[in-house]
C-alpha atoms as an extended CHARMM CRD file, in Angstrom:
* protein
*
       271  EXT
         1         1  MET       CA             41.3110000000      -56.2570000000      -53.7690000000  PROA      1               0.0000000000
         2         2  GLY       CA             42.6690000000      -59.1060000000      -51.7040000000  PROA      2               0.0000000000
         3         3  VAL       CA             42.1660000000      -60.0440000000      -48.0990000000  PROA      3               0.0000000000
         4         4  VAL       CA             44.1100000000      -58.0890000000      -45.4940000000  PROA      4               0.0000000000
         5         5  SER       CA             46.5740000000      -60.7100000000      -44.3080000000  PROA      5               0.0000000000
         6         6  GLU       CA             47.0500000000      -61.1860000000      -40.5680000000  PROA      6               0.0000000000
         7         7  GLN       CA             49.5610000000      -64.0440000000      -40.8430000000  PROA      7               0.0000000000
         8         8  ASN       CA             52.3250000000      -61.9100000000      -39.3620000000  PROA      8               0.0000000000
         9         9  ALA       CA             50.0410000000      -59.8030000000      -37.1880000000  PROA      9               0.0000000000
        10        10  LEU       CA             52.8180000000      -58.4740000000      -34.9520000000  PROA      10              0.0000000000
        11        11  GLY       CA             54.8190000000      -57.2650000000      -37.9490000000  PROA      11              0.0000000000
        12        12  ALA       CA             51.7370000000      -55.7360000000      -39.5530000000  PROA      12              0.0000000000
        13        13  PHE       CA             50.9560000000      -53.8650000000      -36.3490000000  PROA      13              0.0000000000
        14        14  LEU       CA             54.4970000000      -52.5300000000      -35.9770000000  PROA      14              0.0000000000
        15        15  ARG       CA             54.6240000000      -51.3960000000      -39.6150000000  PROA      15              0.0000000000
        16        16  ALA       CA             51.2570000000      -49.6860000000      -39.3960000000  PROA      16              0.0000000000
        17        17  ARG       CA             51.9820000000      -47.8710000000      -36.1700000000  PROA      17              0.0000000000
        18        18  ARG       CA             55.4560000000      -46.6010000000      -37.1360000000  PROA      18              0.0000000000
        19        19  GLY       CA             53.9400000000      -45.3490000000      -40.3850000000  PROA      19              0.0000000000
        20        20  LEU       CA             51.6640000000      -43.0360000000      -38.3940000000  PROA      20              0.0000000000
        21        21  ILE       CA             54.4650000000      -41.2440000000      -36.5130000000  PROA      21              0.0000000000
        22        22  THR       CA             56.5650000000      -38.5300000000      -38.1160000000  PROA      22              0.0000000000
        23        23  PRO       CA             60.2330000000      -38.1120000000      -37.1510000000  PROA      23              0.0000000000
        24        24  GLN       CA             59.4720000000      -34.5910000000      -35.9430000000  PROA      24              0.0000000000
        25        25  GLU       CA             56.9130000000      -35.9210000000      -33.4540000000  PROA      25              0.0000000000
        26        26  VAL       CA             59.6160000000      -37.9030000000      -31.6490000000  PROA      26              0.0000000000
        27        27  GLY       CA             62.3890000000      -35.3300000000      -31.9100000000  PROA      27              0.0000000000
        28        28  LEU       CA             64.2660000000      -36.7250000000      -34.9090000000  PROA      28              0.0000000000
        29        29  ASN       CA             65.5410000000      -34.6410000000      -37.7970000000  PROA      29              0.0000000000
        30        30  ALA       CA             64.2010000000      -35.7300000000      -41.1750000000  PROA      30              0.0000000000
        31        31  THR       CA             66.7780000000      -34.1320000000      -43.4550000000  PROA      31              0.0000000000
        32        32  THR       CA             66.5780000000      -36.5930000000      -46.3380000000  PROA      32              0.0000000000
        33        33  SER       CA             63.7140000000      -37.1750000000      -48.7240000000  PROA      33              0.0000000000
        34        34  ARG       CA             61.3300000000      -40.0000000000      -47.8570000000  PROA      34              0.0000000000
        35        35  ARG       CA             59.2420000000      -42.1330000000      -50.1490000000  PROA      35              0.0000000000
        36        36  VAL       CA             56.6440000000      -42.7340000000      -47.4530000000  PROA      36              0.0000000000
        37        37  PRO       CA             55.7090000000      -40.8740000000      -44.2680000000  PROA      37              0.0000000000
        38        38  GLY       CA             56.4200000000      -42.2190000000      -40.8310000000  PROA      38              0.0000000000
        39        39  LEU       CA             59.4200000000      -43.6320000000      -39.0470000000  PROA      39              0.0000000000
        40        40  ARG       CA             61.9790000000      -45.8550000000      -40.7080000000  PROA      40              0.0000000000
        41        41  ARG       CA             62.7900000000      -49.1890000000      -39.1300000000  PROA      41              0.0000000000
        42        42  GLU       CA             66.1800000000      -48.0550000000      -37.8910000000  PROA      42              0.0000000000
        43        43  GLU       CA             64.6580000000      -44.9210000000      -36.3520000000  PROA      43              0.0000000000
        44        44  LEU       CA             62.1090000000      -46.9140000000      -34.3850000000  PROA      44              0.0000000000
        45        45  ALA       CA             64.8320000000      -49.3380000000      -33.2830000000  PROA      45              0.0000000000
        46        46  LEU       CA             66.9190000000      -46.4030000000      -32.0720000000  PROA      46              0.0000000000
        47        47  LEU       CA             64.0180000000      -44.9590000000      -30.0950000000  PROA      47              0.0000000000
        48        48  ALA       CA             63.2860000000      -48.3640000000      -28.5260000000  PROA      48              0.0000000000
        49        49  GLY       CA             66.9430000000      -49.0020000000      -27.6710000000  PROA      49              0.0000000000
        50        50  ILE       CA             67.2660000000      -52.1960000000      -29.7200000000  PROA      50              0.0000000000
        51        51  SER       CA             69.3790000000      -53.0730000000      -32.7370000000  PROA      51              0.0000000000
        52        52  ALA       CA             68.0060000000      -52.3800000000      -36.1980000000  PROA      52              0.0000000000
        53        53  ASP       CA             68.6950000000      -56.0000000000      -37.1730000000  PROA      53              0.0000000000
        54        54  TYR       CA             66.6780000000      -57.3510000000      -34.2510000000  PROA      54              0.0000000000
        55        55  TYR       CA             63.8030000000      -55.0080000000      -35.0100000000  PROA      55              0.0000000000
        56        56  LEU       CA             63.8350000000      -56.1310000000      -38.6390000000  PROA      56              0.0000000000
        57        57  ARG       CA             63.5270000000      -59.7620000000      -37.5020000000  PROA      57              0.0000000000
        58        58  LEU       CA             60.5410000000      -58.8270000000      -35.3430000000  PROA      58              0.0000000000
        59        59  GLU       CA             58.7680000000      -56.9690000000      -38.1150000000  PROA      59              0.0000000000
        60        60  GLN       CA             59.4120000000      -59.7380000000      -40.6390000000  PROA      60              0.0000000000
        61        61  GLY       CA             58.1220000000      -62.4020000000      -38.2500000000  PROA      61              0.0000000000
        62        62  ARG       CA             61.5090000000      -64.1180000000      -37.8750000000  PROA      62              0.0000000000
        63        63  ASP       CA             61.5790000000      -63.6380000000      -34.0980000000  PROA      63              0.0000000000
        64        64  HSD       CA             58.5050000000      -64.7220000000      -32.1730000000  PROA      64              0.0000000000
        65        65  HSD       CA             59.6730000000      -64.2930000000      -28.5950000000  PROA      65              0.0000000000
        66        66  PRO       CA             60.3940000000      -60.6370000000      -27.7600000000  PROA      66              0.0000000000
        67        67  SER       CA             60.7140000000      -59.9770000000      -24.0510000000  PROA      67              0.0000000000
        68        68  PRO       CA             58.0730000000      -57.9280000000      -22.2220000000  PROA      68              0.0000000000
        69        69  GLU       CA             60.7260000000      -55.2470000000      -21.7060000000  PROA      69              0.0000000000
        70        70  ILE       CA             61.3460000000      -54.9530000000      -25.4510000000  PROA      70              0.0000000000
        71        71  LEU       CA             57.6050000000      -54.7850000000      -26.1150000000  PROA      71              0.0000000000
        72        72  ASP       CA             57.2390000000      -52.0160000000      -23.5450000000  PROA      72              0.0000000000
        73        73  ALA       CA             60.1290000000      -50.1220000000      -25.1440000000  PROA      73              0.0000000000
        74        74  LEU       CA             58.5060000000      -50.4550000000      -28.5710000000  PROA      74              0.0000000000
        75        75  ALA       CA             55.1590000000      -49.3490000000      -27.1600000000  PROA      75              0.0000000000
        76        76  GLN       CA             56.7550000000      -46.2550000000      -25.6750000000  PROA      76              0.0000000000
        77        77  ALA       CA             58.5850000000      -45.4740000000      -28.9190000000  PROA      77              0.0000000000
        78        78  LEU       CA             55.3530000000      -45.8950000000      -30.8670000000  PROA      78              0.0000000000
        79        79  ARG       CA             53.5230000000      -43.6850000000      -28.3700000000  PROA      79              0.0000000000
        80        80  LEU       CA             50.8960000000      -46.3340000000      -27.7010000000  PROA      80              0.0000000000
        81        81  ASP       CA             48.3020000000      -45.8300000000      -25.0050000000  PROA      81              0.0000000000
        82        82  GLU       CA             47.4310000000      -48.4910000000      -22.4310000000  PROA      82              0.0000000000
        83        83  ALA       CA             45.0350000000      -50.3160000000      -24.7640000000  PROA      83              0.0000000000
        84        84  GLY       CA             47.5560000000      -50.3040000000      -27.6080000000  PROA      84              0.0000000000
        85        85  THR       CA             50.3360000000      -51.5550000000      -25.3470000000  PROA      85              0.0000000000
        86        86  THR       CA             48.1690000000      -54.4050000000      -24.0840000000  PROA      86              0.0000000000
        87        87  TYR       CA             47.2690000000      -55.3020000000      -27.6600000000  PROA      87              0.0000000000
        88        88  LEU       CA             50.9620000000      -55.3350000000      -28.6440000000  PROA      88              0.0000000000
        89        89  HSD       CA             51.7160000000      -57.8090000000      -25.8450000000  PROA      89              0.0000000000
        90        90  GLN       CA             48.7570000000      -59.9520000000      -26.8990000000  PROA      90              0.0000000000
        91        91  LEU       CA             50.0370000000      -60.0550000000      -30.4670000000  PROA      91              0.0000000000
        92        92  ALA       CA             53.4440000000      -61.2540000000      -29.3170000000  PROA      92              0.0000000000
        93        93  TYR       CA             52.1290000000      -63.9570000000      -27.0070000000  PROA      93              0.0000000000
        94        94  ARG       CA             48.8730000000      -65.0060000000      -28.5950000000  PROA      94              0.0000000000
        95        95  PRO       CA             48.3760000000      -68.7780000000      -28.3910000000  PROA      95              0.0000000000
        96        96  MET       CA             48.2530000000      -70.8140000000      -31.5640000000  PROA      96              0.0000000000
        97        97  ARG       CA             44.9860000000      -72.7200000000      -31.6860000000  PROA      97              0.0000000000
        98        98  PRO       CA             42.5560000000      -73.9060000000      -34.3420000000  PROA      98              0.0000000000
        99        99  ALA       CA             39.7210000000      -71.5940000000      -35.2650000000  PROA      99              0.0000000000
       100       100  ARG       CA             36.3860000000      -72.4270000000      -33.7300000000  PROA      100             0.0000000000
       101       101  ALA       CA             32.9540000000      -70.8900000000      -33.6410000000  PROA      101             0.0000000000
       102       102  PRO       CA             32.5140000000      -68.2520000000      -30.9320000000  PROA      102             0.0000000000
       103       103  GLU       CA             30.4350000000      -69.0540000000      -27.8800000000  PROA      103             0.0000000000
       104       104  TYR       CA             28.5020000000      -65.8370000000      -27.3610000000  PROA      104             0.0000000000
       105       105  GLY       CA             25.4960000000      -67.6760000000      -25.9870000000  PROA      105             0.0000000000
       106       106  GLU       CA             21.9260000000      -66.4630000000      -26.0710000000  PROA      106             0.0000000000
       107       107  VAL       CA             20.8990000000      -63.2210000000      -24.4670000000  PROA      107             0.0000000000
       108       108  SER       CA             19.4380000000      -64.0490000000      -21.0820000000  PROA      108             0.0000000000
       109       109  PRO       CA             15.6450000000      -63.6460000000      -20.6820000000  PROA      109             0.0000000000
       110       110  SER       CA             16.2060000000      -61.3040000000      -17.7400000000  PROA      110             0.0000000000
       111       111  LEU       CA             18.3830000000      -58.9850000000      -19.8450000000  PROA      111             0.0000000000
       112       112  LEU       CA             15.8240000000      -59.0330000000      -22.6630000000  PROA      112             0.0000000000
       113       113  LYS       CA             13.1390000000      -58.0850000000      -20.1580000000  PROA      113             0.0000000000
       114       114  LEU       CA             15.3430000000      -55.3200000000      -18.7550000000  PROA      114             0.0000000000
       115       115  ILE       CA             16.0660000000      -53.5540000000      -22.0510000000  PROA      115             0.0000000000
       116       116  ASP       CA             12.4100000000      -53.8300000000      -23.0880000000  PROA      116             0.0000000000
       117       117  SER       CA             11.4560000000      -52.0830000000      -19.8280000000  PROA      117             0.0000000000
       118       118  TRP       CA             13.3550000000      -48.9410000000      -20.9040000000  PROA      118             0.0000000000
       119       119  PRO       CA             10.9270000000      -47.1050000000      -23.2160000000  PROA      119             0.0000000000
       120       120  ALA       CA             12.9690000000      -43.8900000000      -23.0270000000  PROA      120             0.0000000000
       121       121  ASN       CA             16.4450000000      -45.3560000000      -23.5380000000  PROA      121             0.0000000000
       122       122  PRO       CA             17.5730000000      -47.0750000000      -26.7460000000  PROA      122             0.0000000000
       123       123  ALA       CA             19.4980000000      -50.2200000000      -25.8060000000  PROA      123             0.0000000000
       124       124  HSD       CA             20.8900000000      -53.2710000000      -27.5190000000  PROA      124             0.0000000000
       125       125  VAL       CA             23.1570000000      -56.2550000000      -26.8670000000  PROA      125             0.0000000000
       126       126  GLN       CA             25.9820000000      -57.0790000000      -29.2540000000  PROA      126             0.0000000000
       127       127  ALA       CA             28.6980000000      -59.6910000000      -29.7650000000  PROA      127             0.0000000000
       128       128  PRO       CA             32.3810000000      -58.6580000000      -29.8860000000  PROA      128             0.0000000000
       129       129  ASP       CA             32.2520000000      -58.5370000000      -33.7020000000  PROA      129             0.0000000000
       130       130  MET       CA             29.3440000000      -56.0400000000      -33.4260000000  PROA      130             0.0000000000
       131       131  THR       CA             26.5900000000      -58.4480000000      -34.4480000000  PROA      131             0.0000000000
       132       132  VAL       CA             23.3920000000      -57.2800000000      -32.7500000000  PROA      132             0.0000000000
       133       133  LEU       CA             21.9660000000      -60.0450000000      -30.5770000000  PROA      133             0.0000000000
       134       134  ALA       CA             18.9770000000      -58.1890000000      -29.0870000000  PROA      134             0.0000000000
       135       135  SER       CA             17.5210000000      -54.6790000000      -29.0160000000  PROA      135             0.0000000000
       136       136  ASN       CA             14.5440000000      -52.7290000000      -27.7520000000  PROA      136             0.0000000000
       137       137  ALA       CA             12.0160000000      -50.9090000000      -29.9170000000  PROA      137             0.0000000000
       138       138  LEU       CA             13.5270000000      -47.4510000000      -29.4320000000  PROA      138             0.0000000000
       139       139  ALA       CA             16.9600000000      -48.6460000000      -30.5530000000  PROA      139             0.0000000000
       140       140  ARG       CA             15.4400000000      -50.0340000000      -33.7470000000  PROA      140             0.0000000000
       141       141  ALA       CA             13.6430000000      -46.7100000000      -34.2390000000  PROA      141             0.0000000000
       142       142  ILE       CA             17.0100000000      -44.9480000000      -34.0890000000  PROA      142             0.0000000000
       143       143  SER       CA             18.2410000000      -47.1120000000      -36.9760000000  PROA      143             0.0000000000
       144       144  PRO       CA             17.5210000000      -50.5260000000      -38.5540000000  PROA      144             0.0000000000
       145       145  VAL       CA             21.2100000000      -51.2740000000      -37.9000000000  PROA      145             0.0000000000
       146       146  TYR       CA             20.1140000000      -52.2490000000      -34.3730000000  PROA      146             0.0000000000
       147       147  THR       CA             17.8860000000      -55.0460000000      -35.6590000000  PROA      147             0.0000000000
       148       148  PRO       CA             19.0300000000      -58.4170000000      -34.2350000000  PROA      148             0.0000000000
       149       149  GLY       CA             21.2430000000      -60.2550000000      -36.7080000000  PROA      149             0.0000000000
       150       150  THR       CA             22.6820000000      -57.0850000000      -38.2210000000  PROA      150             0.0000000000
       151       151  ASN       CA             26.4390000000      -56.6730000000      -38.0460000000  PROA      151             0.0000000000
       152       152  GLY       CA             27.3680000000      -53.0950000000      -37.1560000000  PROA      152             0.0000000000
       153       153  LEU       CA             30.8580000000      -53.3210000000      -38.6440000000  PROA      153             0.0000000000
       154       154  ARG       CA             29.4940000000      -54.4190000000      -42.0220000000  PROA      154             0.0000000000
       155       155  ALA       CA             26.7380000000      -51.8100000000      -41.9030000000  PROA      155             0.0000000000
       156       156  ALA       CA             29.1760000000      -49.0090000000      -41.0580000000  PROA      156             0.0000000000
       157       157  PHE       CA             30.8720000000      -49.4340000000      -44.4270000000  PROA      157             0.0000000000
       158       158  LEU       CA             28.3030000000      -51.0720000000      -46.6900000000  PROA      158             0.0000000000
       159       159  ASP       CA             24.9860000000      -49.5080000000      -45.6190000000  PROA      159             0.0000000000
       160       160  PRO       CA             24.6310000000      -46.1340000000      -47.3990000000  PROA      160             0.0000000000
       161       161  SER       CA             21.9040000000      -44.9720000000      -44.9880000000  PROA      161             0.0000000000
       162       162  LEU       CA             24.4230000000      -44.6800000000      -42.1460000000  PROA      162             0.0000000000
       163       163  ARG       CA             26.3950000000      -42.0620000000      -44.0670000000  PROA      163             0.0000000000
       164       164  ASP       CA             23.2790000000      -39.8880000000      -43.9990000000  PROA      164             0.0000000000
       165       165  LEU       CA             22.3530000000      -40.7780000000      -40.4180000000  PROA      165             0.0000000000
       166       166  TYR       CA             25.6710000000      -39.8270000000      -38.7910000000  PROA      166             0.0000000000
       167       167  VAL       CA             26.7090000000      -36.1750000000      -38.8020000000  PROA      167             0.0000000000
       168       168  ASP       CA             30.3470000000      -37.3260000000      -38.8500000000  PROA      168             0.0000000000
       169       169  TRP       CA             30.3550000000      -40.7060000000      -40.5690000000  PROA      169             0.0000000000
       170       170  ARG       CA             34.1640000000      -40.8460000000      -40.7850000000  PROA      170             0.0000000000
       171       171  SER       CA             34.5940000000      -40.4100000000      -37.0330000000  PROA      171             0.0000000000
       172       172  MET       CA             32.0150000000      -43.1460000000      -36.3960000000  PROA      172             0.0000000000
       173       173  ALA       CA             33.7890000000      -45.5270000000      -38.7870000000  PROA      173             0.0000000000
       174       174  GLU       CA             37.1480000000      -44.9090000000      -37.1100000000  PROA      174             0.0000000000
       175       175  ARG       CA             35.6670000000      -45.6200000000      -33.6720000000  PROA      175             0.0000000000
       176       176  VAL       CA             33.9540000000      -48.7840000000      -34.8760000000  PROA      176             0.0000000000
       177       177  VAL       CA             37.1090000000      -50.2820000000      -36.4210000000  PROA      177             0.0000000000
       178       178  ALA       CA             39.3190000000      -49.4530000000      -33.4410000000  PROA      178             0.0000000000
       179       179  GLY       CA             36.6460000000      -50.7280000000      -31.0610000000  PROA      179             0.0000000000
       180       180  VAL       CA             36.2410000000      -54.0330000000      -32.9010000000  PROA      180             0.0000000000
       181       181  ARG       CA             40.0020000000      -54.6280000000      -32.7900000000  PROA      181             0.0000000000
       182       182  ALA       CA             39.9250000000      -53.9940000000      -29.0380000000  PROA      182             0.0000000000
       183       183  ALA       CA             36.8850000000      -56.2130000000      -28.4530000000  PROA      183             0.0000000000
       184       184  THR       CA             37.9030000000      -59.2030000000      -30.5710000000  PROA      184             0.0000000000
       185       185  GLY       CA             41.5930000000      -59.2090000000      -29.6020000000  PROA      185             0.0000000000
       186       186  PRO       CA             44.5000000000      -60.0890000000      -31.8690000000  PROA      186             0.0000000000
       187       187  ASP       CA             43.3970000000      -63.6650000000      -32.6000000000  PROA      187             0.0000000000
       188       188  PRO       CA             39.5950000000      -63.9780000000      -32.6270000000  PROA      188             0.0000000000
       189       189  ASP       CA             38.3010000000      -67.5570000000      -32.4680000000  PROA      189             0.0000000000
       190       190  ASP       CA             35.7600000000      -67.1010000000      -35.2260000000  PROA      190             0.0000000000
       191       191  PRO       CA             36.1190000000      -68.1470000000      -38.8670000000  PROA      191             0.0000000000
       192       192  GLY       CA             33.0160000000      -66.0880000000      -39.5620000000  PROA      192             0.0000000000
       193       193  PHE       CA             34.8500000000      -62.9730000000      -38.4150000000  PROA      193             0.0000000000
       194       194  ALA       CA             37.6770000000      -63.6750000000      -40.8610000000  PROA      194             0.0000000000
       195       195  LYS       CA             35.0600000000      -64.0220000000      -43.5960000000  PROA      195             0.0000000000
       196       196  LEU       CA             33.5670000000      -60.6610000000      -42.5990000000  PROA      196             0.0000000000
       197       197  ILE       CA             36.9770000000      -58.9560000000      -42.7670000000  PROA      197             0.0000000000
       198       198  ALA       CA             37.5510000000      -60.4980000000      -46.2020000000  PROA      198             0.0000000000
       199       199  GLU       CA             34.1610000000      -59.2560000000      -47.4010000000  PROA      199             0.0000000000
       200       200  LEU       CA             34.8050000000      -55.7040000000      -46.2060000000  PROA      200             0.0000000000
       201       201  THR       CA             38.3240000000      -55.7640000000      -47.6420000000  PROA      201             0.0000000000
       202       202  ASP       CA             36.9390000000      -56.6620000000      -51.0640000000  PROA      202             0.0000000000
       203       203  GLN       CA             34.1150000000      -54.1250000000      -51.0010000000  PROA      203             0.0000000000
       204       204  SER       CA             35.3280000000      -51.0810000000      -49.0670000000  PROA      204             0.0000000000
       205       205  PRO       CA             38.6420000000      -49.2700000000      -49.6390000000  PROA      205             0.0000000000
       206       206  GLU       CA             37.7400000000      -47.0590000000      -46.6780000000  PROA      206             0.0000000000
       207       207  PHE       CA             37.5910000000      -50.1110000000      -44.4350000000  PROA      207             0.0000000000
       208       208  VAL       CA             40.9790000000      -51.3130000000      -45.6980000000  PROA      208             0.0000000000
       209       209  GLU       CA             42.5280000000      -47.9400000000      -44.9220000000  PROA      209             0.0000000000
       210       210  LEU       CA             41.2330000000      -47.9050000000      -41.3380000000  PROA      210             0.0000000000
       211       211  TRP       CA             41.7910000000      -51.6120000000      -40.6490000000  PROA      211             0.0000000000
       212       212  GLN       CA             45.4050000000      -51.3810000000      -41.7470000000  PROA      212             0.0000000000
       213       213  ARG       CA             46.0540000000      -48.5600000000      -39.2830000000  PROA      213             0.0000000000
       214       214  HSD       CA             45.8020000000      -51.1670000000      -36.4810000000  PROA      214             0.0000000000
       215       215  GLU       CA             44.3520000000      -48.6850000000      -34.0330000000  PROA      215             0.0000000000
       216       216  VAL       CA             42.9750000000      -50.2010000000      -30.8250000000  PROA      216             0.0000000000
       217       217  HSD       CA             40.5660000000      -48.2300000000      -28.6600000000  PROA      217             0.0000000000
       218       218  PRO       CA             37.9690000000      -49.8060000000      -26.3500000000  PROA      218             0.0000000000
       219       219  GLN       CA             34.7010000000      -47.9510000000      -26.7720000000  PROA      219             0.0000000000
       220       220  GLY       CA             33.2680000000      -47.7930000000      -23.2680000000  PROA      220             0.0000000000
       221       221  HSD       CA             31.4300000000      -44.5210000000      -23.7500000000  PROA      221             0.0000000000
       222       222  ASP       CA             31.1000000000      -41.7630000000      -26.3300000000  PROA      222             0.0000000000
       223       223  VAL       CA             28.7240000000      -39.2560000000      -27.8820000000  PROA      223             0.0000000000
       224       224  VAL       CA             27.2310000000      -39.5270000000      -31.3680000000  PROA      224             0.0000000000
       225       225  GLU       CA             25.3990000000      -36.9050000000      -33.4190000000  PROA      225             0.0000000000
       226       226  LEU       CA             22.6700000000      -38.0770000000      -35.7500000000  PROA      226             0.0000000000
       227       227  ASN       CA             20.4630000000      -36.5690000000      -38.4460000000  PROA      227             0.0000000000
       228       228  HSD       CA             17.3810000000      -38.6850000000      -37.8350000000  PROA      228             0.0000000000
       229       229  PRO       CA             14.8910000000      -38.7330000000      -40.7290000000  PROA      229             0.0000000000
       230       230  LEU       CA             11.8800000000      -38.3550000000      -38.3770000000  PROA      230             0.0000000000
       231       231  VAL       CA             13.0240000000      -36.0900000000      -35.5340000000  PROA      231             0.0000000000
       232       232  GLY       CA             16.0300000000      -34.2560000000      -36.9550000000  PROA      232             0.0000000000
       233       233  ARG       CA             19.2490000000      -33.5950000000      -35.0430000000  PROA      233             0.0000000000
       234       234  LEU       CA             19.7720000000      -36.0680000000      -32.2080000000  PROA      234             0.0000000000
       235       235  GLU       CA             22.7840000000      -36.1300000000      -29.8980000000  PROA      235             0.0000000000
       236       236  LEU       CA             23.1350000000      -39.2930000000      -27.8210000000  PROA      236             0.0000000000
       237       237  SER       CA             25.7330000000      -40.5140000000      -25.3600000000  PROA      237             0.0000000000
       238       238  TYR       CA             26.2050000000      -44.2150000000      -24.7660000000  PROA      238             0.0000000000
       239       239  GLU       CA             27.7450000000      -46.5240000000      -22.2060000000  PROA      239             0.0000000000
       240       240  LYS       CA             28.9000000000      -50.0890000000      -22.8520000000  PROA      240             0.0000000000
       241       241  PHE       CA             28.7470000000      -52.7590000000      -20.1590000000  PROA      241             0.0000000000
       242       242  GLN       CA             30.2560000000      -56.2390000000      -20.2620000000  PROA      242             0.0000000000
       243       243  VAL       CA             27.6840000000      -58.9810000000      -19.7020000000  PROA      243             0.0000000000
       244       244  GLU       CA             29.2840000000      -61.4590000000      -17.3370000000  PROA      244             0.0000000000
       245       245  GLY       CA             29.3120000000      -65.1300000000      -18.2860000000  PROA      245             0.0000000000
       246       246  ARG       CA             28.0520000000      -64.5560000000      -21.8250000000  PROA      246             0.0000000000
       247       247  GLY       CA             31.1560000000      -64.9700000000      -23.9810000000  PROA      247             0.0000000000
       248       248  GLY       CA             31.9090000000      -61.2910000000      -24.5500000000  PROA      248             0.0000000000
       249       249  GLN       CA             28.3850000000      -59.9490000000      -24.9510000000  PROA      249             0.0000000000
       250       250  ARG       CA             28.0640000000      -56.2170000000      -24.3170000000  PROA      250             0.0000000000
       251       251  LEU       CA             25.0760000000      -54.1030000000      -23.3500000000  PROA      251             0.0000000000
       252       252  ILE       CA             24.9570000000      -50.6380000000      -24.9580000000  PROA      252             0.0000000000
       253       253  VAL       CA             22.5890000000      -48.0460000000      -23.4860000000  PROA      253             0.0000000000
       254       254  PHE       CA             21.9380000000      -44.6080000000      -25.0130000000  PROA      254             0.0000000000
       255       255  GLN       CA             20.6700000000      -41.4710000000      -23.3330000000  PROA      255             0.0000000000
       256       256  PRO       CA             19.9950000000      -38.0120000000      -24.7820000000  PROA      256             0.0000000000
       257       257  GLU       CA             22.4710000000      -35.1960000000      -24.3900000000  PROA      257             0.0000000000
       258       258  PRO       CA             21.1090000000      -31.7900000000      -23.2740000000  PROA      258             0.0000000000
       259       259  GLY       CA             18.9370000000      -30.3780000000      -26.0320000000  PROA      259             0.0000000000
       260       260  SER       CA             18.0120000000      -33.7640000000      -27.5020000000  PROA      260             0.0000000000
       261       261  GLU       CA             15.5310000000      -34.8890000000      -24.8470000000  PROA      261             0.0000000000
       262       262  ASP       CA             12.4580000000      -33.6830000000      -26.7550000000  PROA      262             0.0000000000
       263       263  ALA       CA             13.5770000000      -35.2680000000      -30.0260000000  PROA      263             0.0000000000
       264       264  LEU       CA             14.1520000000      -38.6600000000      -28.3990000000  PROA      264             0.0000000000
       265       265  ARG       CA             10.8590000000      -38.3880000000      -26.5160000000  PROA      265             0.0000000000
       266       266  LYS       CA              9.0810000000      -37.6090000000      -29.7970000000  PROA      266             0.0000000000
       267       267  LEU       CA             10.6510000000      -40.6690000000      -31.4060000000  PROA      267             0.0000000000
       268       268  ALA       CA              9.6100000000      -42.8530000000      -28.4680000000  PROA      268             0.0000000000
       269       269  THR       CA              5.9830000000      -41.6900000000      -28.6440000000  PROA      269             0.0000000000
       270       270  SER       CA              5.8660000000      -42.4970000000      -32.3580000000  PROA      270             0.0000000000
       271       271  LEU       CA              6.3100000000      -46.2250000000      -31.6900000000  PROA      271             0.0000000000
């Protein structure tokens, strides 16, 4: 399986998103047979109030300068949320620059000290591509995926243990992919990230399916349900915080949902 090409990222995004909307969802009659689900190009153009020929040029990458008004019209026709609309604008106006290594920086000593001072709250620091940069002992007890140096996106699809750990692995994988797209932006400055996407494309059809959906959802907070091998069912909520001045580092802190306090406490005392 080849690498998912992002050469015409705007066109790929438009194709993926119109493929997820049925004519019935937007009030159109689908009276003829269709080879594939989703909106046709001319239907999306009609909904956005632009010509079918102009839309075709956009999707094929032959027009690189759509106006903000046209992008907003397309976003509305595609039923994008705020994050998706912002991402669409970024795709259209992303600067062309040579790839360079990311500058995530080291995790500050004060932040390391802070997360280690939380014996009852799993916490870790990650880069935008979900590489773990630092973690406390309780986070690593939740799963080895929180060991520094581990990439959470790779582990989500290539580490079989996570399929047993998460009660709903599919939901977790969807959130991870959409969150990585939101965190890295449409043109990440990291050749290593492109290599990671190529690796996952070659090894995981499930990743390809989700990556090609081009869904964009920042993951500021959520709840996960786990089947932990030592303490059983564990329901945790998490919050993500941007670390200022550290090149996109994020701090993720977990806390137990009602009913999971004893299980997390038991795990903490086992360390």
